[in-house]
LOVO-931798 format. One record per residue (C-alpha): x negated, y negated, z negated. Coordinates in nm, 3 decimals, padded with zeros to 5 digits. Layout:
% LOVO-931798
[node [X Y Z]]
...
***
This chain:
% LOVO-931798
[node [-07.422 -05.934 -13.959]]
[node [-07.423 -06.340 -13.994]]
[node [-07.177 -06.549 -13.740]]
[node [-07.331 -06.839 -13.576]]
[node [-07.216 -07.132 -13.482]]
[node [-07.267 -06.998 -13.131]]
[node [-06.998 -06.722 -13.207]]
[node [-06.699 -06.952 -13.254]]
[node [-06.829 -07.100 -12.926]]
[node [-06.742 -06.753 -12.770]]
[node [-06.454 -06.765 -12.922]]
[node [-06.305 -07.063 -12.855]]
[node [-05.975 -06.994 -12.677]]
[node [-05.886 -06.738 -12.914]]
[node [-05.941 -06.980 -13.200]]
[node [-05.721 -07.296 -13.033]]
[node [-05.433 -06.976 -12.971]]
[node [-05.484 -06.870 -13.275]]
[node [-05.417 -07.250 -13.373]]
[node [-05.098 -07.270 -13.145]]
[node [-04.979 -06.975 -13.237]]
[node [-05.005 -07.070 -13.611]]
[node [-04.761 -07.417 -13.509]]
[node [-04.517 -07.162 -13.342]]
[node [-04.449 -06.973 -13.631]]
[node [-04.461 -07.275 -13.876]]
[node [-04.298 -07.548 -13.659]]
[node [-04.036 -07.341 -13.463]]
[node [-03.898 -07.304 -13.907]]
[node [-03.820 -07.716 -13.866]]
[node [-03.768 -07.738 -13.460]]
[node [-03.553 -07.498 -13.327]]
[node [-03.601 -07.626 -12.927]]
[node [-03.710 -07.292 -12.744]]
[node [-03.743 -07.482 -12.467]]
[node [-04.026 -07.703 -12.570]]
[node [-04.203 -07.429 -12.782]]
[node [-04.219 -07.260 -12.471]]
[node [-04.386 -07.555 -12.282]]
[node [-04.620 -07.605 -12.543]]
[node [-04.711 -07.207 -12.570]]
[node [-04.774 -07.230 -12.164]]
[node [-04.992 -07.515 -12.186]]
[node [-05.191 -07.384 -12.473]]
[node [-05.248 -07.027 -12.201]]
[node [-05.350 -07.269 -11.924]]
[node [-05.580 -07.484 -12.150]]
[node [-05.754 -07.170 -12.296]]
[node [-05.803 -07.018 -11.967]]
[node [-05.917 -07.325 -11.846]]
[node [-06.201 -07.326 -12.131]]
[node [-06.308 -06.968 -12.033]]
[node [-06.344 -06.992 -11.671]]
[node [-06.559 -07.299 -11.724]]
[node [-06.749 -07.208 -12.075]]
[node [-06.814 -06.842 -11.987]]
[node [-07.021 -06.667 -11.675]]
[node [-06.945 -06.284 -11.566]]
[node [-07.294 -06.301 -11.433]]
[node [-07.452 -06.320 -11.733]]
[node [-07.453 -06.124 -12.086]]
[node [-07.473 -06.300 -12.415]]
[node [-07.440 -06.178 -12.728]]
[node [-07.396 -06.307 -13.087]]
[node [-07.304 -06.162 -13.379]]
[node [-07.009 -05.943 -13.348]]
[node [-06.909 -06.109 -12.985]]
[node [-07.082 -05.997 -12.657]]
[node [-06.921 -06.240 -12.313]]
[node [-06.995 -06.041 -11.995]]
[node [-06.787 -05.938 -11.699]]
[node [-06.597 -05.713 -11.848]]
[node [-06.494 -05.965 -12.113]]
[node [-06.386 -06.204 -11.918]]
[node [-06.200 -06.023 -11.692]]
[node [-05.990 -05.899 -11.937]]
[node [-05.989 -06.208 -12.159]]
[node [-05.854 -06.370 -11.854]]
[node [-05.590 -06.127 -11.758]]
[node [-05.504 -06.103 -12.138]]
[node [-05.400 -06.507 -12.074]]
[node [-05.210 -06.411 -11.749]]
[node [-04.993 -06.117 -11.948]]
[node [-04.925 -06.468 -12.198]]
[node [-04.821 -06.680 -11.919]]
[node [-04.580 -06.407 -11.784]]
[node [-04.385 -06.298 -12.047]]
[node [-04.345 -06.635 -12.243]]
[node [-04.169 -06.767 -11.846]]
[node [-03.973 -06.487 -11.920]]
[node [-03.935 -06.576 -12.300]]
[node [-03.812 -06.896 -12.202]]
[node [-03.480 -06.855 -12.083]]
[node [-03.432 -06.530 -12.256]]
[node [-03.478 -06.442 -12.613]]
[node [-03.274 -06.513 -12.894]]
[node [-03.325 -06.928 -12.967]]
[node [-03.316 -06.836 -13.344]]
[node [-03.553 -06.656 -13.261]]
[node [-03.751 -06.778 -13.011]]
[node [-04.125 -06.941 -13.219]]
[node [-04.123 -06.617 -13.379]]
[node [-04.101 -06.415 -13.055]]
[node [-04.335 -06.669 -12.871]]
[node [-04.586 -06.627 -13.188]]
[node [-04.584 -06.291 -13.177]]
[node [-04.669 -06.300 -12.768]]
[node [-04.936 -06.540 -12.858]]
[node [-05.109 -06.298 -13.139]]
[node [-05.098 -06.006 -12.876]]
[node [-05.299 -06.207 -12.647]]
[node [-05.537 -06.317 -12.886]]
[node [-05.587 -05.911 -13.029]]
[node [-05.683 -05.853 -12.647]]
[node [-05.949 -06.090 -12.587]]
[node [-06.057 -05.995 -12.925]]
[node [-06.065 -05.655 -12.840]]
[node [-06.212 -05.764 -12.493]]
[node [-06.498 -05.953 -12.631]]
[node [-06.557 -05.721 -12.930]]
[node [-06.902 -05.553 -12.980]]
[node [-06.887 -05.461 -13.324]]
[node [-06.638 -05.185 -13.480]]
[node [-06.453 -05.379 -13.755]]
[node [-06.386 -05.629 -13.517]]
[node [-06.288 -05.362 -13.254]]
[node [-06.051 -05.263 -13.519]]
[node [-05.929 -05.565 -13.622]]
[node [-05.824 -05.663 -13.252]]
[node [-05.649 -05.325 -13.212]]
[node [-05.456 -05.404 -13.505]]
[node [-05.403 -05.803 -13.433]]
[node [-05.251 -05.599 -13.091]]
[node [-04.997 -05.304 -13.210]]
[node [-04.818 -05.519 -13.542]]
[node [-04.698 -05.817 -13.333]]
[node [-04.538 -05.580 -13.144]]
[node [-04.358 -05.388 -13.382]]
[node [-04.243 -05.767 -13.394]]
[node [-04.130 -05.755 -13.044]]
[node [-03.989 -05.466 -12.956]]
[node [-03.760 -05.519 -13.325]]
[node [-03.648 -05.918 -13.202]]
[node [-03.554 -05.749 -12.846]]
[node [-03.212 -05.640 -12.902]]
[node [-03.127 -05.545 -13.265]]
[node [-02.878 -05.247 -13.191]]
[node [-02.953 -04.921 -13.306]]
[node [-03.165 -04.746 -12.964]]
[node [-03.388 -05.059 -12.985]]
[node [-03.416 -04.964 -13.402]]
[node [-03.492 -04.623 -13.317]]
[node [-03.754 -04.731 -13.078]]
[node [-03.940 -04.971 -13.266]]
[node [-03.960 -04.712 -13.571]]
[node [-04.084 -04.459 -13.300]]
[node [-04.337 -04.645 -13.189]]
[node [-04.410 -04.789 -13.528]]
[node [-04.470 -04.451 -13.687]]
[node [-04.689 -04.306 -13.434]]
[node [-04.884 -04.632 -13.361]]
[node [-04.985 -04.562 -13.734]]
[node [-05.088 -04.233 -13.676]]
[node [-05.292 -04.355 -13.347]]
[node [-05.504 -04.614 -13.578]]
[node [-05.584 -04.350 -13.831]]
[node [-05.738 -04.105 -13.547]]
[node [-05.916 -04.408 -13.442]]
[node [-06.049 -04.520 -13.760]]
[node [-06.159 -04.168 -13.800]]
[node [-06.344 -04.150 -13.500]]
[node [-06.513 -04.481 -13.629]]
[node [-06.634 -04.392 -13.952]]
[node [-06.795 -04.125 -13.790]]
[node [-06.964 -04.355 -13.578]]
[node [-07.090 -04.535 -13.859]]
[node [-07.142 -04.255 -14.062]]
[node [-07.430 -04.137 -13.779]]
[node [-07.600 -04.468 -13.697]]
[node [-07.581 -04.636 -14.006]]
[node [-07.458 -04.947 -13.829]]
[node [-07.135 -05.122 -13.689]]
[node [-07.301 -05.312 -13.360]]
[node [-07.191 -05.105 -13.085]]
[node [-07.468 -05.203 -12.865]]
[node [-07.789 -05.401 -12.973]]
[node [-08.099 -05.496 -12.861]]
[node [-08.500 -05.339 -12.887]]
[node [-08.513 -05.603 -13.197]]
[node [-08.167 -05.490 -13.340]]
[node [-08.061 -05.147 -13.240]]
[node [-07.683 -05.045 -13.229]]
[node [-07.493 -04.726 -13.237]]
[node [-07.627 -04.635 -12.880]]
[node [-07.963 -04.725 -12.964]]
[node [-07.933 -04.525 -13.277]]
[node [-07.790 -04.242 -13.163]]
[node [-08.034 -04.204 -12.838]]
[node [-08.359 -04.269 -13.062]]
[node [-08.201 -04.014 -13.323]]
[node [-08.122 -03.715 -13.018]]
[node [-08.516 -03.790 -12.835]]
[node [-08.694 -03.730 -13.155]]
[node [-08.774 -03.439 -13.315]]
[node [-08.805 -03.549 -13.674]]
[node [-08.612 -03.470 -13.897]]
[node [-08.406 -03.737 -14.125]]
[node [-08.070 -03.747 -14.283]]
[node [-07.882 -03.921 -13.978]]
[node [-08.019 -03.699 -13.692]]
[node [-07.900 -03.417 -13.929]]
[node [-07.526 -03.546 -13.836]]
[node [-07.591 -03.591 -13.466]]
[node [-07.342 -03.276 -13.420]]
[node [-07.079 -03.438 -13.549]]
[node [-07.059 -03.706 -13.239]]
[node [-06.799 -03.451 -13.015]]
[node [-06.610 -03.453 -13.345]]
[node [-06.584 -03.830 -13.354]]
[node [-06.550 -03.845 -12.966]]
[node [-06.212 -03.639 -13.011]]
[node [-06.106 -03.894 -13.285]]
[node [-06.161 -04.151 -13.077]]
[node [-06.001 -04.018 -12.741]]
[node [-05.703 -03.917 -12.991]]
[node [-05.664 -04.300 -13.132]]
[node [-05.751 -04.365 -12.740]]
[node [-05.470 -04.156 -12.613]]
[node [-05.186 -04.314 -12.778]]
[node [-05.202 -04.640 -12.635]]
[node [-05.349 -04.515 -12.243]]
[node [-04.994 -04.291 -12.292]]
[node [-05.188 -03.986 -12.217]]
[node [-05.091 -03.643 -12.288]]
[node [-05.045 -03.453 -12.546]]
[node [-05.023 -03.855 -12.709]]
[node [-04.793 -03.913 -12.484]]
[node [-04.437 -03.838 -12.614]]
[node [-04.325 -04.136 -12.727]]
[node [-04.348 -04.299 -12.441]]
[node [-04.044 -04.268 -12.250]]
[node [-03.785 -04.281 -12.541]]
[node [-03.978 -04.615 -12.637]]
[node [-03.954 -04.757 -12.267]]
[node [-03.581 -04.665 -12.277]]
[node [-03.448 -04.785 -12.585]]
[node [-03.634 -05.129 -12.552]]
[node [-03.552 -05.466 -12.297]]
[node [-03.756 -05.436 -11.953]]
[node [-03.946 -05.720 -12.063]]
[node [-04.099 -05.568 -12.368]]
[node [-04.159 -05.256 -12.181]]
[node [-04.332 -05.466 -11.972]]
[node [-04.551 -05.520 -12.217]]
[node [-04.608 -05.179 -12.410]]
[node [-04.642 -05.067 -12.054]]
[node [-04.996 -05.303 -11.981]]
[node [-05.102 -05.441 -12.318]]
[node [-05.182 -05.119 -12.534]]
[node [-05.371 -04.971 -12.118]]
[node [-05.577 -05.303 -12.126]]
[node [-05.698 -05.244 -12.536]]
[node [-05.709 -04.846 -12.505]]
[node [-05.961 -04.883 -12.147]]
[node [-06.248 -05.155 -12.364]]
[node [-06.192 -04.839 -12.639]]
[node [-06.305 -04.646 -12.364]]
[node [-06.583 -04.832 -12.237]]
[node [-06.698 -04.961 -12.563]]
[node [-06.651 -04.653 -12.768]]
[node [-06.710 -04.337 -12.546]]
[node [-06.948 -04.506 -12.244]]
[node [-07.127 -04.711 -12.436]]
[node [-07.146 -04.548 -12.772]]
[node [-07.149 -04.221 -12.710]]
[node [-07.381 -04.107 -12.419]]
[node [-07.510 -03.854 -12.620]]
[node [-07.183 -03.680 -12.569]]
[node [-07.141 -03.738 -12.220]]
[node [-07.157 -03.413 -12.099]]
[node [-06.849 -03.273 -12.317]]
[node [-06.704 -03.600 -12.299]]
[node [-06.635 -03.534 -11.864]]
[node [-06.536 -03.200 -11.958]]
[node [-06.238 -03.349 -12.184]]
[node [-06.175 -03.607 -11.970]]
[node [-06.146 -03.396 -11.734]]
[node [-05.903 -03.213 -11.858]]
[node [-05.635 -03.475 -11.986]]
[node [-05.708 -03.661 -11.724]]
[node [-05.556 -03.355 -11.442]]
[node [-05.262 -03.256 -11.737]]
[node [-05.182 -03.642 -11.810]]
[node [-05.104 -03.741 -11.400]]
[node [-04.983 -03.421 -11.337]]
[node [-04.679 -03.419 -11.594]]
[node [-04.599 -03.834 -11.572]]
[node [-04.562 -03.798 -11.205]]
[node [-04.358 -03.464 -11.176]]
[node [-04.167 -03.592 -11.465]]
[node [-04.136 -03.995 -11.267]]
[node [-03.938 -03.757 -10.987]]
[node [-03.596 -03.705 -11.171]]
[node [-03.585 -03.974 -11.393]]
[node [-03.247 -04.195 -11.298]]
[node [-03.275 -04.473 -11.562]]
[node [-03.567 -04.741 -11.395]]
[node [-03.733 -04.751 -11.721]]
[node [-03.782 -04.428 -11.816]]
[node [-03.941 -04.315 -11.482]]
[node [-04.204 -04.620 -11.522]]
[node [-04.261 -04.490 -11.858]]
[node [-04.392 -04.166 -11.682]]
[node [-04.492 -04.378 -11.400]]
[node [-04.712 -04.550 -11.695]]
[node [-04.843 -04.156 -11.761]]
[node [-04.942 -04.100 -11.494]]
[node [-05.159 -04.429 -11.432]]
[node [-05.290 -04.326 -11.756]]
[node [-05.401 -04.006 -11.615]]
[node [-05.590 -04.187 -11.368]]
[node [-05.817 -04.404 -11.576]]
[node [-05.927 -04.079 -11.729]]
[node [-06.049 -03.969 -11.405]]
[node [-06.287 -04.301 -11.410]]
[node [-06.340 -04.203 -11.773]]
[node [-06.501 -03.854 -11.650]]
[node [-06.653 -04.023 -11.346]]
[node [-06.851 -04.299 -11.576]]
[node [-06.969 -04.005 -11.843]]
[node [-07.036 -03.751 -11.595]]
[node [-07.307 -03.991 -11.444]]
[node [-07.413 -04.028 -11.741]]
[node [-07.475 -03.690 -11.836]]
[node [-07.615 -03.618 -11.496]]
[node [-07.844 -03.949 -11.456]]
[node [-08.081 -03.781 -11.230]]
[node [-07.756 -03.849 -10.960]]
[node [-07.816 -04.178 -10.976]]
[node [-07.395 -04.263 -10.946]]
[node [-07.258 -04.550 -11.031]]
[node [-06.900 -04.723 -11.033]]
[node [-06.676 -04.510 -11.285]]
[node [-06.663 -04.829 -11.544]]
[node [-06.678 -05.009 -11.237]]
[node [-06.313 -04.837 -11.135]]
[node [-06.161 -04.800 -11.458]]
[node [-06.144 -05.202 -11.567]]
[node [-06.069 -05.309 -11.212]]
[node [-05.763 -05.078 -11.184]]
[node [-05.711 -05.158 -11.505]]
[node [-05.615 -05.514 -11.382]]
[node [-05.439 -05.428 -11.094]]
[node [-05.241 -05.180 -11.217]]
[node [-05.133 -05.451 -11.498]]
[node [-05.051 -05.701 -11.242]]
[node [-04.801 -05.425 -11.061]]
[node [-04.634 -05.296 -11.407]]
[node [-04.588 -05.677 -11.507]]
[node [-04.428 -05.777 -11.181]]
[node [-04.251 -05.494 -11.167]]
[node [-04.122 -05.541 -11.581]]
[node [-04.071 -05.923 -11.525]]
[node [-03.832 -05.855 -11.131]]
[node [-03.595 -05.651 -11.337]]
[node [-03.589 -05.883 -11.683]]
[node [-03.448 -06.108 -11.379]]
[node [-03.235 -05.904 -11.267]]
[node [-03.071 -05.799 -11.563]]
[node [-02.992 -06.047 -11.877]]
[node [-02.957 -06.138 -12.265]]
[node [-02.712 -05.845 -12.294]]
[node [-02.737 -05.648 -12.041]]
[node [-03.068 -05.464 -11.883]]
[node [-03.086 -05.283 -11.522]]
[node [-03.041 -04.939 -11.664]]
[node [-03.017 -04.721 -11.328]]
[node [-03.199 -04.635 -11.058]]
[node [-02.818 -04.647 -10.872]]
[node [-02.846 -05.010 -10.975]]
[node [-03.061 -05.164 -10.693]]
[node [-02.898 -05.090 -10.460]]
[node [-02.843 -05.316 -10.231]]
[node [-03.070 -05.587 -10.399]]
[node [-03.251 -05.617 -10.043]]
[node [-02.964 -05.850 -09.928]]
[node [-02.848 -06.017 -10.273]]
[node [-03.164 -06.070 -10.461]]
[node [-03.397 -06.054 -10.107]]
[node [-03.680 -06.244 -10.344]]
[node [-03.630 -05.985 -10.668]]
[node [-03.674 -05.697 -10.429]]
[node [-03.976 -05.748 -10.223]]
[node [-04.190 -05.838 -10.549]]
[node [-04.083 -05.461 -10.690]]
[node [-04.145 -05.339 -10.338]]
[node [-04.468 -05.450 -10.309]]
[node [-04.540 -05.421 -10.684]]
[node [-04.407 -05.002 -10.596]]
[node [-04.630 -04.949 -10.270]]
[node [-04.946 -05.095 -10.485]]
[node [-04.890 -04.855 -10.756]]
[node [-04.871 -04.568 -10.469]]
[node [-05.186 -04.683 -10.394]]
[node [-05.116 -04.799 -10.038]]
[node [-05.289 -05.050 -09.839]]
[node [-05.397 -05.312 -09.819]]
[node [-05.232 -05.406 -10.155]]
[node [-05.465 -05.408 -10.482]]
[node [-05.294 -05.011 -10.628]]
[node [-05.541 -04.887 -10.277]]
[node [-05.857 -05.015 -10.388]]
[node [-05.787 -04.964 -10.714]]
[node [-05.776 -04.557 -10.634]]
[node [-05.982 -04.639 -10.390]]
[node [-06.289 -04.661 -10.643]]
[node [-06.215 -04.418 -10.878]]
[node [-06.221 -04.169 -10.640]]
[node [-06.563 -04.304 -10.470]]
[node [-06.693 -04.316 -10.796]]
[node [-06.554 -03.881 -10.895]]
[node [-06.697 -03.840 -10.506]]
[node [-07.058 -03.972 -10.587]]
[node [-07.073 -03.693 -10.860]]
[node [-06.878 -03.419 -10.652]]
[node [-07.133 -03.447 -10.331]]
[node [-07.459 -03.521 -10.568]]
[node [-07.424 -03.166 -10.797]]
[node [-07.346 -02.804 -10.674]]
[node [-07.203 -02.524 -10.928]]
[node [-06.939 -02.553 -11.194]]
[node [-06.985 -02.919 -11.157]]
[node [-06.906 -02.996 -10.817]]
[node [-06.599 -02.793 -10.816]]
[node [-06.505 -02.944 -11.108]]
[node [-06.496 -03.300 -10.985]]
[node [-06.334 -03.150 -10.636]]
[node [-06.091 -02.972 -10.848]]
[node [-06.014 -03.345 -11.041]]
[node [-06.011 -03.504 -10.706]]
[node [-05.772 -03.237 -10.492]]
[node [-05.542 -03.324 -10.771]]
[node [-05.540 -03.703 -10.782]]
[node [-05.461 -03.705 -10.440]]
[node [-05.148 -03.494 -10.449]]
[node [-05.050 -03.670 -10.765]]
[node [-05.084 -03.903 -10.535]]
[node [-04.875 -03.804 -10.272]]
[node [-04.611 -03.725 -10.536]]
[node [-04.597 -04.068 -10.701]]
[node [-04.559 -04.235 -10.358]]
[node [-04.231 -04.066 -10.363]]
[node [-04.053 -04.198 -10.659]]
[node [-04.213 -04.516 -10.554]]
[node [-04.072 -04.494 -10.238]]
[node [-03.744 -04.409 -10.327]]
[node [-03.711 -04.757 -10.511]]
[node [-03.783 -04.888 -10.221]]
[node [-03.534 -04.707 -09.998]]
[node [-03.226 -04.772 -10.256]]
[node [-03.289 -05.111 -10.268]]
[node [-03.324 -05.229 -09.870]]
[node [-03.126 -04.908 -09.763]]
[node [-02.928 -04.829 -09.960]]
[node [-02.599 -05.007 -10.022]]
[node [-02.430 -05.155 -10.341]]
[node [-02.242 -04.941 -10.570]]
[node [-01.988 -05.143 -10.861]]
[node [-02.078 -05.516 -10.961]]
[node [-02.326 -05.668 -10.836]]
[node [-02.661 -05.709 -11.072]]
[node [-02.593 -05.994 -11.323]]
[node [-02.970 -06.153 -11.202]]
[node [-02.880 -06.384 -11.536]]
[node [-03.253 -06.332 -11.616]]
[node [-03.360 -06.718 -11.564]]
[node [-03.607 -06.819 -11.327]]
[node [-03.892 -06.804 -11.536]]
[node [-03.852 -06.462 -11.551]]
[node [-03.816 -06.471 -11.092]]
[node [-04.122 -06.690 -11.164]]
[node [-04.333 -06.450 -11.314]]
[node [-04.273 -06.165 -11.075]]
[node [-04.324 -06.384 -10.833]]
[node [-04.682 -06.479 -10.935]]
[node [-04.731 -06.105 -11.048]]
[node [-04.662 -06.025 -10.698]]
[node [-04.900 -06.284 -10.588]]
[node [-05.200 -06.161 -10.773]]
[node [-05.134 -05.840 -10.683]]
[node [-05.128 -05.895 -10.256]]
[node [-05.477 -06.169 -10.308]]
[node [-05.613 -05.886 -10.540]]
[node [-05.574 -05.672 -10.269]]
[node [-05.680 -05.873 -09.967]]
[node [-05.974 -06.014 -10.142]]
[node [-06.111 -05.748 -10.421]]
[node [-06.438 -05.876 -10.445]]
[node [-06.423 -06.091 -10.754]]
[node [-06.291 -05.859 -10.990]]
[node [-06.476 -05.606 -10.891]]
[node [-06.811 -05.831 -10.868]]
[node [-06.715 -05.907 -11.252]]
[node [-06.668 -05.516 -11.330]]
[node [-06.941 -05.422 -11.135]]
[node [-07.192 -05.668 -11.318]]
[node [-07.051 -05.576 -11.675]]
[node [-07.114 -05.227 -11.569]]
[node [-07.478 -05.337 -11.508]]
[node [-07.529 -05.504 -11.776]]
[node [-07.395 -05.258 -12.053]]
[node [-07.516 -04.956 -11.877]]
[node [-07.851 -05.083 -11.711]]
[node [-08.023 -05.284 -11.879]]
[node [-08.076 -05.395 -12.232]]
[node [-07.842 -05.667 -12.360]]
[node [-08.026 -06.009 -12.443]]
[node [-07.894 -06.316 -12.499]]
[node [-07.888 -06.536 -12.130]]
[node [-08.013 -06.256 -11.953]]
[node [-07.877 -06.267 -11.583]]
[node [-07.779 -05.995 -11.380]]
[node [-07.776 -06.005 -10.967]]
[node [-07.707 -05.664 -10.843]]
[node [-07.359 -05.503 -10.785]]
[node [-07.283 -05.127 -10.782]]
[node [-07.186 -04.941 -10.479]]
[node [-06.848 -04.921 -10.565]]
[node [-06.819 -05.279 -10.505]]
[node [-07.036 -05.327 -10.260]]
[node [-06.867 -04.994 -10.058]]
[node [-06.499 -05.163 -10.138]]
[node [-06.599 -05.485 -09.998]]
[node [-06.752 -05.364 -09.683]]
[node [-06.392 -05.161 -09.592]]
[node [-06.206 -05.502 -09.697]]
[node [-06.422 -05.640 -09.439]]
***
């Protein structure tokens, strides 16, 4: 596969941020000015965001070499830049001054990795993006707070991340072996994995590659196992509570968001796009994992007293909701006669609104703590409604969104997920209909369970008097500004979900319903987007 000048043009923002990250690592060895380097990083993110916004059009699907630009890639690349801005604001006053550039540079490489994953249309580049997220994360976990508990959390994440990468690599190897190409989605002239496997499954001729098709379910299992670690999906969730509790609030926020964005892209690229021939097995496996994951996460969160541990179980539960969307997306592929869609749209939209709410929560918690002392228990939040009303309001907005209360963004996220599953439940009969109805019932019950512990945090902040010393609230105004930014975006995405839904819907049509060609416009939108916008009005 040749890399053209056009390919480098599509990756322009990533190239810029990589160059700035290199400058941070090298320049920081000579100039130790944390605030100055933080400003350089912030300006770089803004420039990269403007570059991406002005040169990319979500209504067009453009593929060049191993890179593709469509609605999903534009949406999630912009989200990665927002993530970089958010945690740079936190780091501008909380990181060790001697190690600030190492932290800022590693964070920027994570953002670059997320952007590469979002734009990758090739297995090697996709895996490279995953590793570019994972490796700097180890550095950030170590730099967060250097004590025994943090070191233990870092090592747990390190070893289990290596295991997940190995499992994912096994799955990618199976895909390459079956299709004979590393391109995920191609064209009629240059078919990718999707086209090759579909053609082999449709033909009666005997060929060496066709004999390997029975390995597709095994490849799917390895891929879901590798991505399950990033999504904190059961049974690959067990590291999350200990690692979240052992690290800082800002690093826990990063762990709650960055791997999930990457995991969602992996689900869409590798399961929904590359393996439609295994869709019948995929929706059943995703359905079972979704039920187990969301139930385990929400039930275990009910009795947690440590804030970060509670949010870790919340993250596990949201991984289950994302698997609900995967079940709907693969179910619509396995049952094309239903003419159901929206599963992929729902997954993309949900990870955006979940990420914004999680970043808002953890950055507010980072502001309420200090470099030496992080907020630990739920009881420490008592009285924040009076002592720190702005931070308490941001946390409340994010909790309401994570609980799925209207009119915030989280409501539209759950609405889109449940609607996509409901289309399949109502459009079929027998075991398939029963399975999706059961999934919807369990999802609704879990949403009610989740509301209990989210609202408990709000009630503690506003209706329970403070006990003991006040929280330090020494995280700096950068962390407060980051939390307010995320809270405002949560409200904005709830009031006007149309633009994000439109980008996600366009990407679903571009990737699943039309042949990808260079600069091929797509104008129609999905049923979920139209219904959500109509209800919003």
